[in-house]
C-alpha positions in Angstrom: 19.8 79.3 -25.0 17.8 77.4 -27.5 20.8 75.1 -28.1 21.1 74.5 -24.3 17.4 73.7 -24.0 17.7 71.3 -26.9 20.7 69.5 -25.3 18.9 69.3 -22.0 15.9 67.7 -23.7 18.1 65.1 -25.4 19.8 64.3 -22.1 16.4 64.0 -20.3 15.2 61.6 -23.0 18.4 59.5 -22.8 18.1 59.4 -19.0 14.4 58.2 -19.2 15.4 55.5 -21.7 18.2 54.3 -19.6 16.0 54.2 -16.5 13.4 52.2 -18.5 16.0 49.7 -19.6 17.3 49.3 -16.0 13.7 48.8 -14.8 13.1 46.1 -17.4 16.3 44.3 -16.6 15.5 44.3 -12.8 12.0 43.2 -13.4 13.1 40.2 -15.5 15.6 39.2 -12.9 13.1 39.5 -10.0 10.2 37.8 -11.9 9.7 34.2 -10.9 10.1 31.4 -13.4 7.1 30.4 -15.4 6.8 27.1 -13.4 7.4 28.7 -10.0 4.8 28.3 -7.2 3.8 31.7 -5.8 2.8 32.8 -2.3 -0.3 35.0 -1.9 0.5 38.7 -1.8 -2.9 40.2 -1.2 -6.1 39.7 0.8 -7.9 38.7 -2.3 -5.5 35.9 -3.1 -5.7 34.6 0.5 -9.5 34.4 0.1 -9.3 32.2 -3.0 -11.4 29.0 -2.7 -11.0 25.4 -3.6 -14.7 25.1 -4.3 -14.5 25.0 -8.1 -11.8 22.3 -7.9 -13.8 20.2 -5.5 -17.0 20.6 -7.6 -15.1 19.4 -10.6 -13.3 16.4 -8.9 -15.6 15.1 -6.2 -18.2 13.4 -8.5 -15.4 11.0 -9.4 -15.0 9.8 -5.8 -17.5 7.2 -4.7 -18.5 5.2 -1.6 -17.8 1.5 -1.7 -19.9 -0.8 0.5 -18.8 -4.4 1.0 -20.7 -7.3 2.7 -18.9 -10.3 4.2 -20.6 -13.5 5.5 -19.2 -14.2 8.9 -19.6 -17.9 9.7 -20.0 -18.7 13.3 -20.1 -22.0 15.2 -23.6 -23.4 15.4 -25.4 -25.8 17.6 -25.5 -29.4 16.4 -29.2 -29.2 16.9 -29.6 -26.2 14.6 -32.6 -26.4 12.3 -33.9 -29.4 14.2 -37.7 -29.0 14.3 -38.0 -30.6 17.8 -35.4 -28.2 19.4 -36.8 -25.2 17.5 -40.2 -26.0 18.8 -39.2 -26.4 22.5 -36.1 -24.2 22.8 -36.6 -21.7 19.9 -34.1 -20.2 17.6 -31.5 -22.5 16.0 -31.0 -24.9 18.9 -30.0 -23.8 22.4 -29.8 -20.2 21.2 -26.5 -20.6 19.4 -25.7 -17.7 17.1 -26.2 -18.1 13.3 -24.1 -16.8 10.4 -24.3 -13.0 10.1 -23.5 -10.4 7.5 -20.8 -7.9 8.3 -20.9 -4.6 6.4 -18.0 -2.1 5.9 -17.6 1.2 4.1 -14.7 2.7 2.2 -14.1 5.0 -0.7 -13.1 4.6 -4.3 -12.1 6.6 -7.3 -13.6 6.4 -10.8 -10.6 6.3 -13.2 -12.5 5.3 -16.4 -15.6 6.8 -17.8 -17.0 3.3 -18.6 -17.2 2.5 -14.9 -13.7 1.4 -13.8 -13.1 2.2 -10.1 -10.0 1.7 -8.0 -10.0 1.3 -4.2 -8.0 -0.4 -1.5 -7.8 -4.2 -1.3 -8.5 -4.1 2.4 -11.8 -2.3 1.7 -13.2 -5.2 -0.4 -11.2 -8.2 0.9 -13.3 -11.4 1.4 -16.4 -9.5 0.3 -19.4 -11.6 -0.8 -21.2 -8.5 -2.3 -20.0 -5.0 -3.4 -22.0 -1.9 -4.0 -20.9 1.5 -5.2 -22.8 4.7 -4.5 -22.0 7.8 -6.6 -21.9 11.3 -5.3 -25.4 11.8 -6.9 -26.7 8.9 -4.8 -27.1 6.5 -7.6 -26.3 2.9 -6.6 -24.6 0.1 -8.6 -23.7 -3.5 -8.0 -19.9 -3.8 -8.5 -17.8 -6.6 -10.0 -14.4 -7.3 -8.6 -12.0 -7.3 -11.6 -8.7 -7.7 -9.7 -7.5 -7.6 -6.1 -3.9 -7.2 -5.3 -3.0 -7.7 -1.7 0.7 -6.9 -2.2 0.0 -3.3 -3.3 -3.3 -3.1 -1.3 -5.2 -2.1 -4.5 -8.4 -3.5 -6.0 -10.1 -2.7 -9.3 -13.9 -2.7 -9.6 -16.3 -2.4 -12.5 -19.8 -1.1 -12.6 -22.3 -0.9 -15.5 -23.5 2.7 -16.0 -25.7 1.5 -18.8 -23.9 3.5 -21.6 -23.7 6.8 -19.6 -20.2 8.2 -19.3 -19.2 8.8 -15.7 -17.0 11.6 -14.3 -13.4 10.3 -13.7 -10.0 11.5 -12.5 -7.0 11.6 -14.7 -3.7 10.3 -13.3 -1.1 12.9 -12.3 2.6 12.5 -13.0 3.8 11.7 -9.5 7.4 12.1 -10.7 6.7 15.8 -10.4 5.2 15.7 -6.9 7.3 17.7 -4.4 7.3 18.1 -0.7 5.2 21.2 0.0 2.7 20.7 -2.9 -0.9 21.5 -2.0 -3.2 18.4 -2.1 -6.8 17.6 -1.2 -8.1 14.3 0.2 -11.6 13.3 -0.8 -13.4 10.4 0.8 -16.1 9.3 3.2 -14.6 9.2 6.7 -16.7 7.5 9.4 -19.6 7.1 6.9 -20.7 10.7 7.5 -20.8 11.5 3.8 -18.3 12.8 1.3 -15.7 15.1 3.0 -12.8 17.1 1.6 -9.7 18.0 3.6 -6.7 19.9 2.5 -3.0 19.8 3.3 0.4 19.5 1.7 2.7 16.7 0.6 4.9 16.2 3.7 7.1 13.5 2.3 7.6 11.3 -0.7 9.0 7.9 -1.4 8.2 6.5 2.1 9.4 2.9 2.0 9.7 2.1 5.7 6.0 2.2 6.6 5.3 -1.5 6.4 1.8 -1.3 5.0 2.3 -3.3 1.8 5.1 -5.2 0.0 5.5 -2.4 -2.6 5.9 0.6 -0.4 6.8 4.0 -1.9 4.1 6.1 -0.3 3.2 9.8 -0.6 2.9 11.2 2.9 0.4 14.0 3.5 -0.9 16.0 6.5 -4.4 16.3 4.9 -6.7 14.7 7.5 -7.4 11.1 6.6 -9.6 9.0 8.8 -11.3 5.5 8.8 -13.5 5.4 5.7 -11.1 7.5 3.7 -9.3 4.3 2.5 -9.5 4.1 -1.2 -10.4 7.7 -1.6 -8.6 10.3 -3.8 -5.6 12.5 -3.1 -5.7 15.2 -5.8 -3.4 18.1 -6.8 -4.5 21.6 -7.6 -5.2 20.6 -11.2 -7.7 18.0 -10.1 -5.6 15.0 -11.1 -5.2 11.9 -9.0 -1.9 12.0 -7.1 -2.6 8.9 -5.1 -5.1 6.6 -3.4 -5.4 7.2 0.3 -4.6 3.9 2.1 -3.5 4.4 5.7 -2.8 6.7 8.6 -0.2 6.8 11.3 -2.1 7.0 14.6 -2.0 5.7 18.1 -5.6 6.7 18.8 -7.3 5.6 15.5 -7.9 9.1 14.3 -5.9 11.4 12.1 -2.7 12.8 13.6 -1.6 14.6 10.5 0.4 11.7 8.9 -1.5 9.9 6.1 -0.1 7.7 3.3 -1.3 7.4 -0.3 -0.3 4.9 -3.0 1.3 6.9 -5.8 -0.7 7.2 -9.0 2.0 5.5 -11.1 1.4 2.3 -9.2 -2.4 2.7 -9.3 -2.2 3.2 -13.1 -0.1 0.1 -13.5 -2.5 -2.1 -11.5 -5.6 -0.6 -13.3 -4.0 -1.2 -16.7 -3.1 -4.8 -15.7 -6.6 -5.5 -14.6 -8.3 -4.1 -17.7 -5.9 -5.4 -20.3 -4.5 -8.6 -18.9 -6.7 -9.6 -16.0 -3.7 -10.3 -13.8 -0.6 -8.6 -12.6 2.9 -9.6 -13.9 5.4 -8.0 -11.7 8.7 -7.3 -13.4 11.8 -8.0 -11.4 15.4 -6.9 -11.5 17.2 -10.1 -10.6 19.4 -8.4 -8.0 19.6 -8.1 -4.2 20.8 -5.1 -2.4 21.1 -3.1 0.7 20.9 0.6 1.5 24.1 2.5 1.5 24.7 3.7 5.1 27.3 6.3 6.2 29.8 3.5 7.0 29.3 1.8 3.6 29.5 5.1 1.8 32.8 5.8 3.5 34.2 2.4 2.6 33.2 2.8 -1.0 34.5 6.4 -1.1 31.1 7.7 -2.0 30.6 11.4 -1.1 27.3 10.8 0.8 25.0 7.9 1.9 22.4 7.0 -0.7 21.7 4.4 -3.3 21.5 0.6 -3.2 24.6 -1.5 -3.0 24.2 -4.6 -5.2 25.1 -7.7 -3.1 23.8 -10.5 -5.3 23.0 -11.0 -9.0 20.7 -13.7 -10.3 22.2 -15.6 -13.2 20.7 -14.6 -16.5 18.3 -12.2 -14.8 17.8 -8.6 -16.0 20.6 -7.2 -13.9 23.0 -9.9 -15.1 22.0 -9.3 -18.7 22.5 -5.5 -18.3 26.1 -6.2 -17.0 25.5 -5.0 -13.5 28.0 -6.4 -10.9 28.1 -7.1 -7.2 29.6 -4.0 -5.5 27.8 -1.6 -7.9 25.8 1.2 -6.2 22.5 2.0 -8.0 22.0 5.7 -7.5 19.0 6.3 -9.8 16.5 4.1 -11.5 14.5 5.5 -14.5 15.7 9.0 -13.5 14.7 8.8 -9.9 16.9 8.5 -6.8 16.7 5.3 -4.8 17.7 4.9 -1.1 16.8 1.3 -0.3 15.9 -2.0 -2.0 12.2 -1.4 -1.4 12.2 1.8 -3.4 14.1 0.1 -6.2 11.7 -2.8 -6.2 8.7 -0.4 -6.4 10.0 1.6 -9.3 10.7 -1.6 -11.2 7.2 -2.8 -10.5 5.7 0.3 -12.1 7.1 -0.7 -15.5 5.6 -3.2 -17.9 7.3 -6.5 -18.8 9.9 -5.8 -21.4 10.3 -2.1 -20.7 13.8 -0.6 -20.6 14.9 1.9 -18.0 18.2 3.8 -17.5 20.0 2.9 -14.3 22.6 5.3 -12.9 25.4 3.2 -11.3 28.5 4.1 -9.3 31.4 1.8 -10.1 35.1 2.1 -9.4 34.8 5.8 -8.6 32.8 6.7 -11.7 29.1 7.1 -12.5 27.7 5.5 -15.6 24.3 4.8 -17.1 23.3 1.3 -17.9 20.1 0.4 -19.8 18.2 -2.4 -18.0 15.2 -4.3 -19.5 12.9 -5.7 -16.8 11.3 -9.1 -17.3 9.0 -11.4 -15.3 10.8 -13.7 -12.8 11.5 -17.1 -14.4 9.7 -20.3 -13.5 6.1 -21.3 -12.8 4.1 -19.3 -10.4 2.0 -22.3 -9.5 4.0 -25.1 -7.9 4.5 -28.3 -9.8 4.1 -30.6 -6.9 5.8 -33.9 -6.3 4.7 -36.3 -3.6 7.7 -38.0 -1.9 7.3 -41.7 -1.3 9.3 -44.6 0.0 11.0 -45.2 3.4 12.6 -41.9 4.3 12.0 -39.0 6.7 10.2 -36.9 4.0 7.8 -39.5 2.8 4.3 -38.0 2.6 5.6 -34.4 1.8 4.6 -32.6 -1.3 7.5 -30.6 -2.6 8.3 -28.2 -5.5 11.3 -26.5 -7.0 11.6 -22.9 -5.7 11.8 -20.8 -8.8 12.0 -17.0 -8.6 8.4 -16.7 -9.8 7.1 -19.1 -7.2 9.2 -17.4 -4.5 7.7 -14.1 -5.6 4.2 -15.3 -5.4 4.8 -16.8 -1.9 6.5 -13.6 -0.8 9.8 -15.4 -0.3 13.3 -14.2 -1.3 13.9 -15.2 -5.0 17.5 -15.9 -4.0 16.5 -18.7 -1.5 17.8 -22.1 -2.5 16.4 -25.5 -1.7 13.2 -27.5 -2.3 10.0 -26.1 -0.9 7.7 -28.2 1.2 4.2 -27.3 0.1 2.0 -29.7 2.1 2.4 -32.7 4.4 0.0 -35.6 4.6 -1.3 -36.2 8.1 0.2 -39.2 10.0 2.8 -39.6 7.3 6.5 -40.2 8.1 7.2 -36.5 7.2 4.4 -35.4 9.5 6.0 -37.4 12.4 9.5 -36.2 11.5 8.3 -32.6 12.2 9.0 -30.7 9.0 6.4 -28.0 8.1 4.8 -26.5 5.0 7.0 -23.6 4.0 10.3 -25.2 5.0 13.1 -25.4 2.5 15.0 -28.7 2.3 18.6 -27.5 1.8 20.7 -30.6 2.6 20.4 -34.4 2.9 23.3 -36.4 4.3 25.8 -33.7 3.5 24.5 -33.2 -0.1 23.3 -29.8 -1.1 19.7 -29.8 -2.4 18.6 -27.3 -5.1 16.0 -29.2 -7.1 13.3 -31.9 -6.5 15.5 -34.2 -8.7 18.4 -33.7 -6.3 16.1 -34.4 -3.3 14.7 -37.6 -4.8 18.1 -38.9 -5.7 19.5 -38.2 -2.2 16.5 -39.9 -0.5 16.8 -43.0 -2.7 20.4 -43.6 -1.7 21.1 -46.9 0.2 24.5 -45.9 1.6 23.3 -44.4 4.8 22.4 -47.5 6.9 19.0 -46.0 7.6 20.5 -42.9 9.2 19.3 -39.6 7.7 20.7 -36.1 8.3 18.2 -33.5 7.1 18.8 -29.7 7.1 15.9 -27.3 6.4 15.7 -23.5 6.2 12.7 -22.3 8.3 12.1 -18.5 8.1 15.8 -17.9 7.6 17.0 -20.3 10.4 18.9 -23.4 9.5 17.6 -26.5 11.4 19.3 -29.9 11.3 18.0 -33.2 12.5 19.3 -36.7 12.5 16.8 -39.6 12.3 17.1 -43.3 12.1 14.4 -45.3 10.2 
């Protein structure tokens, strides 16, 4: 009997040990990964509050007041003592210049007083004022305004005091469904916080700015929120709220924020360089549709089909070819040329990024170094003279850098007409500033030198055939002088 009891005890201990091992294995299998995002599983977790997060982050969100001087037409008798005496005001009651005020939001991103907001909040402002969450007011200096990204960088002088600021989040890690808070001053009612989720990323078809790659959120964003902060649950800046999709003017649950990676690039450029140098890729492309994917024998639509390569540009130097499909840039998927352009613009001049390319049925990775577009950004103007249809026109070589600054296609060819003197031959001929001269008497025109040589020819009997490109349309005209 003692032996049997001893054996039973051993069997019981072995069974308990086996059960414990099974439980531990099941627990490890069922446990979520360390970086997993969990759902609330109790009433206490549902009642958790964002208050500590808001208290920590909201002091870094400010109000931005801008004043613009609106000039209005005035009476020719304004300020005339006689008319002021007998008719009052500024002469026949004509309105005078007035000051227009507007309100937006901003985010402190540097403890020394560096603030980022939207360009449309401060555009054409004659005076800027920043009001902190503790109601302190500061005159603000505009350091840099960038219309193409709709961002502006301001600076205030906190007189040696360190200000609260938000750190930049890594927006590469932002996923659809992530919880976010929008902090700003909608309708001028005071600082307000709304919550929501990231409802989409990499929105490039919004049409708000030239460099579109927006984070979309359903957190309520209303007028006055522009320039405010979109933060994650760690209190870091995910993006700068910039626009809403609305037919009524109010929030309909679709708001757009400029990703923090672009915000950081603009802020760094403003502080360190005082200007923005936008790297370019030296390629032109189009989105890979279902039909294109089928013709290329790609398993699914996606990526950017390279259609043109600029000679000696970054893409050319990296040995990219026409017909390549760019699938990823710097580790991120791309679906159209706008997204590719945005990702390149977040890099600094001279930075190198891996590019995943589909070519001849295989995927390979090519390292590409981005550079500034070649050529002068300011036109070196030449005034055309003599007896020809373009006399009186100021023209310039259209370099990629100049095309970029004018928001033109860097692959456009021809000579740019910058300005036309009134009542000149060119003015009567009908060309316009912005036209590209592409052909004279059958000769292709690519440089100002080509144009001057063609216009100086005596072999045309005073008959000129001029072809220009106007907003993508080719216009030809024959004129006799």
